[in-house]
C-alpha positions in Angstrom: 137.7 9.1 18.3 140.4 12.2 19.3 136.6 14.8 18.3 134.4 12.8 21.0 137.1 12.2 24.0 137.3 16.1 23.7 133.6 16.1 23.9 133.6 14.2 27.3 136.2 16.4 28.6 134.1 19.1 27.9 131.0 17.1 29.9 132.7 16.3 32.8 133.7 20.1 32.9 130.6 22.2 32.6 129.9 18.9 35.0 132.5 19.8 37.5 131.7 24.0 37.2 127.8 23.2 37.4 128.5 21.5 41.0 130.8 23.8 42.0 128.1 26.6 41.1 125.2 24.9 43.6 127.7 24.0 46.4 127.9 28.2 46.3 124.9 28.5 46.5 124.0 26.6 49.0 126.3 28.7 50.9 125.0 31.5 49.8 121.5 30.4 50.8 123.3 28.9 55.1 124.7 32.4 54.4 122.2 34.4 54.2 119.2 32.7 56.6 123.2 33.2 59.3 122.6 37.0 58.5 118.7 36.5 59.0 118.4 34.8 61.8 121.7 37.1 64.0 120.0 40.5 62.7 116.3 39.5 63.9 117.7 39.0 67.1 117.9 35.8 67.4 
């Protein structure tokens, strides 16, 4: 039972890290678009 619990905890931790990376990627993508637009002179 204890092994199963720690396994579930590990999975939820990986899930959280996954979401954080996903959000960071989206933010970087948006920042990239804004920088490109600014340097184009829009």
